[in-house]
C-alpha positions as CSV (number, residue, x, y, z in Angstrom):
1,M,90.5,91.2,129.4
2,T,88.9,89.0,126.7
3,E,89.1,90.3,123.1
4,L,85.7,90.5,121.4
5,V,85.9,88.6,118.2
6,Q,83.4,89.5,115.4
7,L,82.4,86.0,114.1
8,V,80.7,87.4,111.0
9,P,83.1,89.9,109.5
10,N,81.4,93.2,108.6
11,N,78.2,91.6,110.0
12,S,77.3,90.3,106.6
13,L,77.4,87.0,104.7
14,L,76.8,88.7,101.4
15,T,79.6,88.4,98.9
16,K,79.9,89.4,95.2
17,T,81.2,86.1,94.0
18,P,81.5,82.4,95.1
19,E,85.3,82.9,95.4
20,E,84.7,85.8,97.9
21,G,82.2,83.5,99.7
22,R,84.8,80.7,100.0
23,Q,87.4,83.2,101.3
24,L,84.8,84.4,103.9
25,A,84.1,80.8,104.9
26,V,87.8,80.1,105.5
27,K,88.0,83.3,107.6
28,M,84.9,82.4,109.6
29,A,86.3,78.9,110.3
30,R,89.6,80.4,111.5
31,L,87.6,82.7,113.8
32,I,85.8,79.7,115.3
33,I,89.1,78.2,116.2
34,K,90.3,81.5,117.7
35,V,87.2,81.8,119.9
36,T,87.4,78.1,120.9
37,Q,91.0,78.5,121.9
38,P,91.7,82.2,122.6
39,D,95.3,81.7,123.7
40,A,97.5,82.3,120.6
41,A,100.5,80.5,122.2
42,I,98.5,77.4,122.8
43,R,97.0,77.5,119.2
44,E,100.6,77.8,117.9
45,K,101.8,74.9,120.1
46,M,98.9,72.7,118.8
47,R,99.4,73.5,115.1
48,P,101.9,70.7,114.4
49,T,99.5,68.2,115.9
50,Y,96.6,68.9,113.6
51,A,98.8,69.8,110.7
52,E,100.0,66.2,110.5
53,D,96.7,64.5,111.4
54,P,94.6,63.6,108.4
55,A,91.4,63.3,110.5
56,M,91.8,66.8,111.9
57,L,92.5,68.3,108.5
58,I,89.3,66.6,107.2
59,A,87.4,68.1,110.1
60,I,88.8,71.6,109.3
61,G,87.7,71.1,105.7
62,Q,84.2,70.1,106.9
63,T,83.9,73.2,109.0
64,I,84.8,75.4,106.1
65,A,82.3,73.5,103.8
66,T,79.6,74.1,106.4
67,E,80.4,77.8,106.6
68,F,80.5,78.0,102.8
69,A,77.1,76.3,102.5
70,T,75.6,78.9,104.8
71,I,77.2,81.8,102.9
72,A,76.1,80.4,99.6
73,A,72.5,80.1,100.8
74,A,72.6,83.7,102.1
75,N,73.7,84.8,98.6
76,N,71.0,82.8,96.8
77,Y,73.8,80.7,95.4
78,W,74.9,83.7,93.3
79,K,72.0,83.4,90.9
């Protein structure tokens, strides 16, 4: 049975601070990886590969930045 993953925790992008928004962006990026590769054993096996690949680390950073931009916009940039 496939586990249902809530891609937007608590069904909200609203956060009190930019720091909370950044933490939410990291969590959402991790959830994307979990949905893309639902097998935890395979994810763990692949970890050394991307942990030592600068291009893959940059791609992860870009994913988090995209999520953060979405969250920031939803929070009216905390104005």
